C-alpha positions as CSV (number, residue, x, y, z in Angstrom):
1,X,-5.5,10.8,-22.1
2,X,-2.9,12.5,-19.9
3,X,-3.8,14.7,-17.6
4,X,-2.2,18.2,-18.8
5,X,-3.9,17.7,-22.1
6,X,-7.1,17.0,-20.1
7,X,-6.3,20.5,-18.3
8,X,-5.5,22.1,-21.2
9,X,-9.1,21.2,-22.9
10,X,-10.9,22.2,-19.7
11,X,-8.9,25.9,-19.7
12,X,-9.8,26.1,-23.1
13,X,-13.3,25.4,-23.2
14,X,-14.0,28.4,-20.1
15,X,-15.3,31.3,-21.9
16,X,-14.9,35.0,-21.0
17,X,-18.4,35.2,-18.7
18,X,-19.9,38.2,-16.6
19,X,-18.6,37.6,-13.4
20,X,-21.7,39.1,-11.7
21,X,-23.8,36.7,-13.0
22,X,-21.7,33.4,-12.8
23,X,-23.4,32.2,-10.0
24,X,-26.9,32.4,-10.9
25,X,-26.1,30.9,-14.1
26,X,-25.0,28.0,-12.4
27,X,-27.9,27.4,-10.4
28,X,-29.9,27.6,-13.2
29,X,-27.8,25.4,-15.1
30,X,-27.1,22.5,-13.1
31,X,-30.1,23.0,-11.3
32,X,-32.1,21.8,-14.4
33,X,-32.5,18.4,-16.2
34,X,-32.7,17.1,-19.7
35,X,-36.0,15.6,-19.5
36,X,-36.4,15.3,-22.5
37,X,-33.1,13.5,-23.9
38,X,-32.4,9.8,-23.4
39,X,-30.6,8.3,-20.9
40,X,-26.7,7.6,-21.9
41,X,-25.7,4.3,-22.7
42,X,-23.2,3.7,-20.0
43,X,-21.7,0.8,-22.0
44,X,-20.4,3.0,-24.3
45,X,-18.5,5.0,-21.5
46,X,-15.0,5.3,-21.7
47,X,-13.3,2.7,-19.5
48,X,-10.6,4.4,-17.3
49,X,-8.0,1.7,-18.6
50,X,-8.2,3.3,-21.5
51,X,-8.4,7.1,-20.9
52,X,-5.1,6.9,-18.2
53,X,-2.9,3.5,-19.5
54,X,-3.3,0.2,-17.5
55,X,-0.6,1.5,-15.5
56,X,-1.0,5.6,-15.0
57,X,2.2,7.2,-14.3
58,X,2.6,10.1,-11.8
59,X,2.4,13.5,-12.8
60,X,3.7,16.1,-10.8
61,X,3.1,18.9,-13.5
62,X,-0.2,19.1,-12.7
63,X,0.0,20.7,-9.5
64,X,2.7,23.5,-8.9
65,X,5.9,22.1,-7.0
66,X,6.3,22.0,-3.1
67,X,8.5,24.5,-2.0
68,X,11.7,23.4,-0.9
69,X,13.6,26.4,0.8
70,X,12.2,29.0,2.5
71,X,12.9,32.6,1.8
72,X,15.6,34.9,4.1
73,X,12.6,36.0,5.9
74,X,11.3,32.9,7.1
75,X,14.5,31.3,7.7
76,X,14.3,31.4,11.3
77,X,10.9,29.7,11.3
78,X,12.2,26.4,10.2
79,X,10.9,23.5,12.1
80,X,13.2,22.3,15.2
81,X,14.8,18.8,14.8
82,X,12.5,15.5,14.7
83,X,13.8,14.1,17.8
84,X,13.5,17.4,19.6
85,X,12.0,17.4,22.9
86,X,12.2,20.4,25.1
87,X,12.0,19.8,29.0
88,X,11.8,23.4,30.8
89,X,9.1,25.9,30.7
90,X,10.6,28.8,29.5
91,X,11.7,26.1,26.1
92,X,7.9,26.2,25.3
93,X,6.7,30.2,26.6
94,X,5.6,32.2,23.3
95,X,7.7,34.9,22.6
96,X,6.9,36.0,19.6
97,X,3.6,36.8,17.5
98,X,4.5,36.3,13.6
99,X,2.2,37.7,11.2
100,X,1.9,35.5,8.1
101,X,0.3,35.7,4.6
102,X,-1.6,32.3,2.9
103,X,1.8,32.3,0.8
104,X,3.9,32.0,3.8
105,X,1.9,29.6,5.6
106,X,2.0,27.7,2.4
107,X,5.8,27.7,1.9
108,X,6.3,26.7,6.1
109,X,3.7,24.4,5.8
110,X,5.6,21.9,2.7
111,X,9.0,22.8,3.6
112,X,8.1,22.1,7.6
113,X,5.7,19.8,7.8
114,X,6.1,16.0,9.0
115,X,3.6,14.4,7.3
116,X,4.7,15.5,3.5
117,X,8.5,14.1,4.5
118,X,7.5,11.2,5.8
119,X,5.4,10.8,2.0
120,X,8.4,12.1,0.1
121,X,10.6,9.5,2.1
122,X,8.5,6.4,1.2
123,X,8.7,7.6,-2.5
124,X,12.5,7.1,-1.9
125,X,11.7,4.1,-0.5
126,X,9.7,2.9,-3.2
127,X,12.2,3.7,-5.8
128,X,15.0,1.7,-3.7
129,X,12.7,-1.4,-3.8
130,X,12.3,-0.9,-7.8
131,X,16.0,-1.0,-8.1
132,X,16.6,-3.7,-5.8
133,X,13.7,-5.6,-8.0
134,X,15.5,-4.8,-11.5
135,X,18.9,-6.3,-9.9
136,X,17.7,-9.8,-10.6
137,X,18.2,-9.0,-14.2
138,X,21.8,-9.1,-13.3
139,X,24.5,-12.0,-12.7
140,X,25.3,-12.5,-8.9
141,X,28.9,-13.1,-8.1
142,X,29.7,-14.5,-5.0
143,X,33.4,-14.4,-3.3
144,X,34.1,-16.5,-0.5
145,X,38.3,-16.5,1.0
146,X,39.3,-19.3,4.2
147,X,42.1,-18.7,6.2
148,X,43.6,-15.4,5.5
149,X,46.0,-18.0,6.0
150,X,45.0,-20.5,8.1
151,X,47.0,-22.3,10.7
152,X,46.7,-26.3,11.2
153,X,49.4,-27.7,13.8
154,X,48.5,-31.2,15.8
155,X,50.1,-34.2,17.0
156,X,49.6,-37.7,15.7
157,X,50.7,-41.2,17.6
158,X,51.1,-44.1,14.8
159,X,51.3,-47.7,15.8
160,X,53.3,-49.5,13.0
161,X,54.2,-53.0,13.5
162,X,56.2,-53.5,10.1
163,X,58.6,-51.5,11.5
164,X,60.0,-53.1,14.4
165,X,62.7,-56.3,13.9
166,X,61.8,-57.8,17.6
167,X,59.0,-60.7,18.1
168,X,56.8,-61.0,20.8
169,X,58.8,-63.5,22.9
170,X,54.8,-65.3,23.3
171,X,52.9,-65.1,20.0
172,X,56.3,-64.9,18.0
173,X,54.9,-61.8,16.2
174,X,56.6,-58.5,15.4
175,X,56.4,-56.1,18.4
176,X,54.4,-52.9,17.7
177,X,56.7,-49.2,16.9
178,X,55.0,-46.4,18.2
179,X,55.7,-43.2,16.1
180,X,54.4,-39.4,16.9
181,X,53.8,-37.1,14.3
182,X,53.9,-33.1,14.6
183,X,52.7,-31.1,11.3
184,X,52.4,-27.1,10.9
185,X,50.9,-26.1,8.2
186,X,49.7,-22.4,6.8
187,X,46.7,-22.5,3.9
188,X,44.8,-20.2,1.8
189,X,41.6,-20.9,0.2
190,X,39.8,-18.7,-1.9
191,X,36.0,-19.1,-4.1
192,X,34.0,-17.4,-6.5
193,X,31.2,-18.2,-7.7
194,X,29.5,-16.8,-10.4
195,X,25.3,-17.1,-11.4
196,X,22.8,-15.7,-13.8
197,X,19.3,-16.7,-13.9
198,X,18.4,-17.2,-17.8
199,X,15.3,-18.2,-17.8
200,X,13.2,-16.7,-14.6
201,X,9.0,-16.4,-14.9
202,X,9.3,-14.5,-12.1
203,X,11.5,-11.8,-12.7
204,X,9.0,-9.7,-14.8
205,X,6.2,-9.3,-12.7
206,X,8.0,-9.0,-9.9
207,X,9.7,-5.8,-11.6
208,X,6.1,-4.4,-12.4
209,X,5.0,-5.0,-9.7
210,X,7.6,-2.7,-7.9
211,X,7.2,-0.5,-10.4
212,X,3.9,0.1,-9.5
213,X,4.2,0.8,-6.1
214,X,6.6,3.4,-7.2
215,X,4.1,5.4,-8.9
216,X,1.5,4.3,-6.1
217,X,3.9,6.7,-3.7
218,X,4.3,9.5,-6.2
219,X,0.9,9.6,-6.2
220,X,0.5,9.7,-2.8
221,X,3.0,12.4,-2.5
222,X,1.0,14.0,-4.6
223,X,-1.8,13.3,-2.5
224,X,-0.1,14.2,0.8
225,X,0.4,18.0,-1.2
226,X,-2.9,18.5,-2.0
227,X,-4.3,17.4,1.4
228,X,-1.7,19.6,3.2
229,X,-2.3,22.6,1.0
230,X,-6.5,22.6,1.6
231,X,-5.2,22.1,5.3
232,X,-3.1,25.1,5.6
233,X,-5.4,27.1,3.6
234,X,-8.2,26.4,5.8
235,X,-6.2,26.6,9.3
236,X,-5.2,30.6,7.9
237,X,-9.0,31.6,6.8
238,X,-10.5,30.1,10.0
239,X,-7.4,32.0,12.0
240,X,-8.9,34.9,9.7
241,X,-11.9,34.1,11.0
242,X,-11.5,34.3,14.7
243,X,-9.1,37.3,14.2
244,X,-12.6,39.3,12.9
245,X,-14.8,38.1,15.1
246,X,-12.8,39.4,17.8
247,X,-12.5,42.4,16.4
248,X,-16.5,42.5,16.1
249,X,-16.7,41.2,19.6
250,X,-14.0,44.5,20.6
251,X,-16.1,46.8,18.9
252,X,-19.5,45.2,20.8
253,X,-17.9,45.7,23.9
254,X,-16.9,49.7,23.5
255,X,-20.6,49.9,21.8
256,X,-22.1,48.8,24.5
257,X,-20.0,50.6,27.0
258,X,-21.0,54.0,25.6
259,X,-24.8,52.6,25.1
260,X,-24.1,51.7,29.9
261,X,-22.4,54.9,30.3
262,X,-25.2,56.8,28.3
263,X,-28.0,54.9,30.2
264,X,-26.4,55.4,33.4
265,X,-26.1,59.3,32.8
266,X,-29.6,59.5,31.6
267,X,-31.1,57.6,34.5
268,X,-28.7,59.6,37.2
269,X,-30.6,62.9,35.6
270,X,-34.0,61.7,36.0
271,X,-35.1,61.2,32.3
272,X,-34.9,57.4,32.2
273,X,-35.6,54.1,33.9
274,X,-33.9,51.3,36.0
275,X,-34.8,48.8,33.6
276,X,-32.8,50.8,31.0
277,X,-29.4,50.6,32.7
278,X,-29.8,46.8,33.3
279,X,-30.9,46.0,29.9
280,X,-27.3,48.0,28.6
281,X,-25.8,46.1,31.3
282,X,-27.0,42.9,30.0
283,X,-26.2,43.6,26.5
284,X,-22.5,44.4,28.1
285,X,-22.8,41.1,29.2
286,X,-23.4,39.3,26.1
287,X,-20.8,41.4,24.4
288,X,-18.0,40.6,26.7
289,X,-19.2,36.8,26.6
290,X,-19.1,36.8,22.3
291,X,-15.5,38.9,22.8
292,X,-14.4,36.1,25.7
293,X,-15.1,32.9,23.2
294,X,-13.7,34.6,20.2
295,X,-10.4,35.2,22.3
296,X,-10.7,31.9,23.2
297,X,-11.4,29.8,19.3
298,X,-8.5,32.6,18.1
299,X,-5.8,31.4,20.2
300,X,-6.6,27.9,19.7
301,X,-6.4,28.4,15.8
302,X,-3.4,30.2,16.3
303,X,-1.6,26.5,18.2
304,X,-4.2,24.7,15.4
305,X,-1.8,26.1,12.6
306,X,2.1,26.8,14.2
307,X,1.3,23.1,15.0
308,X,0.3,22.4,11.3
309,X,3.3,24.1,10.5
310,X,5.5,22.6,13.1
311,X,6.9,26.1,13.8
312,X,9.5,27.0,16.9
313,X,8.0,26.0,20.1
314,X,8.6,29.6,21.0
315,X,6.6,31.0,18.1
316,X,2.6,31.6,17.3
317,X,1.8,32.9,13.9
318,X,-0.9,35.2,13.3
319,X,-2.9,36.1,10.3
320,X,-1.1,39.6,8.7
321,X,-4.0,40.5,6.1
322,X,-7.7,40.6,7.4
323,X,-10.3,37.7,5.7
324,X,-11.3,38.8,2.0
325,X,-13.1,36.7,-0.5
326,X,-10.1,35.3,-2.7
327,X,-12.0,34.7,-5.7
328,X,-14.6,32.7,-8.0
329,X,-14.6,29.7,-9.3
330,X,-14.6,29.9,-13.0
331,X,-15.1,26.2,-14.2
332,X,-18.7,24.9,-14.2
333,X,-19.9,21.6,-12.1
334,X,-19.7,19.4,-15.3
335,X,-16.4,20.6,-15.8
336,X,-15.3,20.6,-11.9
337,X,-16.4,16.5,-12.2
338,X,-14.3,15.8,-15.2
339,X,-11.4,17.7,-14.1
340,X,-11.7,16.2,-11.1
341,X,-12.0,12.3,-12.7
342,X,-8.9,13.5,-14.8
343,X,-6.8,15.1,-12.5
344,X,-7.2,13.0,-9.2
345,X,-4.3,10.6,-8.1
346,X,-6.9,8.8,-5.9
347,X,-8.4,6.7,-9.1
348,X,-4.7,6.5,-10.3
349,X,-3.7,4.4,-7.4
350,X,-6.5,2.1,-7.5
351,X,-5.9,1.6,-10.9
352,X,-2.2,0.7,-9.9
353,X,-3.7,-1.5,-7.1
354,X,-5.3,-3.7,-10.4
355,X,-2.4,-3.8,-12.5
356,X,0.1,-4.7,-9.0
357,X,-2.3,-7.5,-8.1
358,X,-2.3,-8.8,-12.1
359,X,1.5,-8.8,-11.6
360,X,1.2,-10.9,-8.2
361,X,-0.7,-13.0,-9.6
362,X,1.4,-14.1,-12.4
363,X,4.2,-14.1,-10.4
364,X,2.6,-16.7,-7.8
365,X,2.4,-19.0,-11.1
366,X,5.7,-18.8,-11.6
367,X,6.5,-20.9,-8.8
368,X,5.8,-23.9,-10.7
369,X,7.5,-23.1,-14.1
370,X,10.7,-23.9,-14.9
371,X,14.1,-21.4,-13.9
372,X,16.9,-22.1,-16.1
373,X,20.7,-20.5,-14.7
374,X,24.2,-20.7,-15.6
375,X,27.0,-20.6,-12.8
376,X,30.7,-20.6,-13.1
377,X,32.3,-21.4,-9.4
378,X,36.2,-21.0,-9.7
379,X,38.2,-22.3,-6.5
380,X,42.1,-21.9,-5.6
381,X,44.1,-23.2,-2.7
382,X,47.7,-23.5,-1.6
383,X,49.1,-24.7,1.2
384,X,52.3,-25.1,2.9
385,X,53.9,-26.2,6.5
386,X,56.0,-29.0,7.6
387,X,55.8,-32.6,9.2
388,X,58.3,-34.4,11.8
389,X,58.2,-37.4,13.2
390,X,60.3,-39.5,15.6
391,X,62.8,-40.5,15.6
392,X,63.3,-36.6,14.3
393,X,62.9,-36.7,10.6
394,X,61.8,-33.3,9.2
395,X,59.4,-32.9,6.0
396,X,58.1,-30.0,4.1
397,X,54.8,-29.8,2.3
398,X,53.7,-27.5,0.0
399,X,50.8,-27.0,-2.9
400,X,48.4,-25.7,-4.9
401,X,45.0,-26.4,-6.4
402,X,42.9,-24.8,-9.2
403,X,39.2,-25.8,-10.0
404,X,37.2,-24.3,-12.7
405,X,33.7,-25.4,-13.2
406,X,30.9,-23.7,-15.9
407,X,27.7,-25.1,-16.8
408,X,23.8,-25.0,-16.7
409,X,21.2,-25.8,-13.8
410,X,17.3,-26.0,-13.9
411,X,15.0,-26.0,-11.1
412,X,11.2,-27.1,-12.0
413,X,8.7,-27.3,-8.8
414,X,6.3,-29.5,-11.4
415,X,3.8,-30.0,-8.2
416,X,2.8,-28.1,-5.1
417,X,-0.4,-29.2,-4.2
418,X,-2.6,-26.4,-5.9
419,X,-0.9,-23.6,-4.2
420,X,0.2,-21.8,-6.8
421,X,-3.0,-21.5,-8.5
422,X,-4.9,-20.8,-5.8
423,X,-2.6,-17.4,-5.1
424,X,-2.8,-17.0,-8.4
425,X,-6.8,-17.0,-7.9
426,X,-6.4,-15.1,-4.8
427,X,-4.5,-12.2,-6.3
428,X,-6.9,-12.2,-9.3
429,X,-10.0,-11.3,-7.0
430,X,-8.2,-8.5,-5.4
431,X,-8.3,-7.0,-8.7
432,X,-11.2,-7.5,-9.2
433,X,-11.8,-5.8,-5.9
434,X,-9.7,-3.2,-6.9
435,X,-12.1,-2.8,-9.9
436,X,-15.0,-2.2,-7.6
437,X,-13.2,0.2,-5.3
438,X,-12.4,2.6,-8.3
439,X,-16.7,2.4,-8.9
440,X,-16.8,3.6,-5.2
441,X,-13.7,6.0,-5.0
442,X,-15.1,7.6,-8.4
443,X,-18.9,8.1,-7.1
444,X,-17.3,9.5,-3.5
445,X,-15.0,11.9,-5.8
446,X,-18.0,13.3,-7.8
447,X,-20.3,13.7,-4.6
448,X,-17.5,15.4,-3.2
449,X,-17.2,18.3,-5.8
450,X,-20.9,18.5,-6.0
451,X,-21.0,18.9,-2.3
452,X,-17.9,21.7,-2.7
453,X,-19.9,23.3,-4.9
454,X,-23.3,23.8,-3.6
455,X,-21.8,25.0,-0.7
456,X,-20.5,27.5,-2.5
457,X,-23.2,28.0,-4.2
458,X,-24.8,28.4,-0.5
459,X,-21.9,30.6,0.8
460,X,-21.9,33.1,-1.8
461,X,-25.8,33.6,-1.2
462,X,-24.9,34.1,2.0
463,X,-22.2,36.6,1.9
464,X,-24.8,38.6,-0.6
465,X,-27.7,38.2,2.2
466,X,-25.1,39.0,5.5
467,X,-23.4,42.0,3.4
468,X,-26.8,43.2,3.3
469,X,-28.1,42.6,6.3
470,X,-24.9,44.2,7.7
471,X,-25.5,47.5,5.8
472,X,-29.4,47.8,6.9
473,X,-28.1,47.0,10.9
474,X,-25.5,49.2,10.7
475,X,-28.4,52.5,9.4
476,X,-30.6,51.1,11.6
477,X,-27.8,51.6,14.3
478,X,-27.3,55.1,13.0
479,X,-31.0,56.0,12.9
480,X,-31.8,55.0,16.7
481,X,-28.8,56.8,18.0
482,X,-29.8,59.6,16.3
483,X,-33.7,59.4,17.6
484,X,-32.2,58.6,21.0
485,X,-30.1,61.9,21.0
486,X,-33.3,63.6,20.3
487,X,-35.3,62.0,22.5
488,X,-38.0,60.7,21.0
489,X,-37.1,56.5,21.6
490,X,-35.6,54.7,24.5
491,X,-31.9,53.2,25.0
492,X,-33.6,49.9,24.7
493,X,-34.1,50.4,20.9
494,X,-30.2,51.6,20.3
495,X,-29.2,48.0,22.2
496,X,-31.8,46.1,20.2
497,X,-30.1,47.7,17.2
498,X,-26.5,47.4,18.4
499,X,-26.9,43.9,19.3
500,X,-28.7,42.5,15.7
501,X,-25.7,44.7,14.2
502,X,-23.1,42.2,15.8
503,X,-25.2,39.0,14.9
504,X,-25.5,40.4,11.2
505,X,-21.4,41.4,11.7
506,X,-20.6,37.7,12.8
507,X,-22.6,36.0,10.5
508,X,-20.8,38.2,7.7
509,X,-17.3,36.9,8.9
510,X,-18.8,33.5,9.1
511,X,-19.9,33.2,5.9
512,X,-16.6,34.8,4.0
513,X,-14.6,32.2,5.3
514,X,-16.9,29.4,4.4
515,X,-16.7,30.8,1.1
516,X,-12.6,30.7,1.2
517,X,-12.6,26.8,2.6
518,X,-15.3,25.9,-0.3
519,X,-12.8,27.4,-2.9
520,X,-10.0,25.8,-1.6
521,X,-11.8,22.7,-1.0
522,X,-13.2,22.8,-5.1
523,X,-9.3,23.4,-5.0
524,X,-8.1,20.0,-3.9
525,X,-11.2,18.0,-4.9
526,X,-10.9,18.9,-8.5
527,X,-7.0,19.0,-9.1
528,X,-8.0,22.8,-11.0
529,X,-6.7,25.9,-9.9
530,X,-9.3,27.8,-11.8
531,X,-9.6,31.0,-9.7
532,X,-10.4,34.8,-10.8
533,X,-8.6,37.2,-8.5
534,X,-10.2,39.5,-6.6
535,X,-8.9,43.2,-6.9
536,X,-8.6,44.9,-3.8
537,X,-11.7,46.9,-2.1
538,X,-11.5,50.1,-1.7
539,X,-13.3,50.9,1.4
540,X,-12.9,53.1,4.5
541,X,-11.2,51.3,7.7
542,X,-14.1,52.8,9.7
543,X,-17.8,54.5,9.4
544,X,-18.0,57.5,11.3
545,X,-21.3,58.5,14.0
546,X,-21.6,61.4,15.7
547,X,-18.3,62.7,18.0
548,X,-15.4,61.1,18.1
549,X,-15.8,60.1,21.6
550,X,-19.1,58.5,20.5
551,X,-17.6,56.9,17.2
552,X,-18.8,52.9,17.1
553,X,-15.6,51.0,15.1
554,X,-17.2,48.8,12.4
555,X,-15.1,46.4,10.2
556,X,-16.9,47.4,6.5
557,X,-18.8,44.7,4.7
558,X,-19.0,45.1,1.0
559,X,-21.6,45.6,-1.0
560,X,-20.8,43.3,-3.7
561,X,-20.1,39.9,-2.2
562,X,-18.1,37.1,-4.4
563,X,-16.3,39.5,-6.8
564,X,-19.2,41.2,-8.0
565,X,-17.5,44.4,-7.7
566,X,-16.0,43.0,-11.0
567,X,-19.0,44.5,-12.8
568,X,-17.8,48.0,-11.7
569,X,-14.7,47.5,-13.3
570,X,-16.7,47.0,-16.7
């Protein structure tokens, strides 16, 4: 079964539902068990090799392709050269804070991130290795030329008694005659050798293993792309989280300054005690510490995102939009698990490992199988020169030769001491181990999906709870201020309510960020993109309270968490 087909089936199975009741319905459906139903016979479950094939091919269409070029407005954020290394302080000084949206962050990550570039390069390397393996089907032709041209010269002394007429007076034998021969020869040699393996048992399994390694590299690229998109989304949501924590901290500090001002004014007027002033100062110190920690986290999250995007050394990214719920997860838990089994490339890689090990096993046996080759050797030589013999006799030397040989060659390693058989068993055992790893990975993938799904449900409930808490704390603070202005309560009640509001706002910000990260994790861990977008929330930017100078700016919190605002729209 192809993954695209599985995706269509999943999408077709998603019937329209009431968005507001998705979480509760899923909680009840997933939390219940069919105790009365018989357990499924596990032996009847389809095998992965039946669903995906024994050699599954990577399907890049299961997710949007990576961005390869940046739009004109982001072109100046192109990553620096890979080997660039600043050596001056002005080269790393931040000169620009660049607001980015989530879409722009994903574009920059896909174009700039070096890890994704490495994965893409490994795909090309595997493709080149596959092409090199396929070349074994073709004949080889070797050309060799010696001496272009080569010059040979030398001298030779020859003793020839047959050429002398004089006799040795002591022995009566002819005297030996010495001759000196000089030669100078120019020669050129040319050789061509053609060889073609007609029968080679190791050729097919070698090519099969190379093709599977190429598919594994493509899967690794898709995995790297999914991980990069998850990392980018997570880093951006965390940056939004710390931005809003900074806003909450600033608002709390302003409110604490107002409370401290009022407490000091009442103390100087003699209508308040020193304790109220100290309590206001303590609360101000707490809020300042929250703001300091939030600013520190904000700075680190910005630089973490800059590192992930491989931005220029003098640019720091910021979040262009405040945090808001990205949407709701439509598939059920069971649909998410099945989708993960269908789309996750990690499972495909393990199936390919089984195929690669089986191919290597067959290749090992080829070492003791015959190889039949056809060959053709062609050689030619031409030489020309002169030989001179003393007493002076000059002789010209020239000639040429031509040879051509065609034949069959066979090699057969009949006995290797059992080495080939041992290599065969080892690779078969590796294939069996890959099957066990598949089972482990299958369980891990299911747990990852379940973990993110349950986290999403918990985060959704946290949003519901913390949003109510923010609204209640906001109203409590408003009433406490009115009571304080009317003189029917103390400054401590205002301080306590301000502290409760700050904590509620921080918890709400954290729950929204955790919810969005869980959505991103489900996208990564299932391979799906079944997220219903939330419409923009039309909420006021600030809530007035009293006079302008006493106004406390508070980020609004939606009363309908996790896109339950869909209910209002019908």
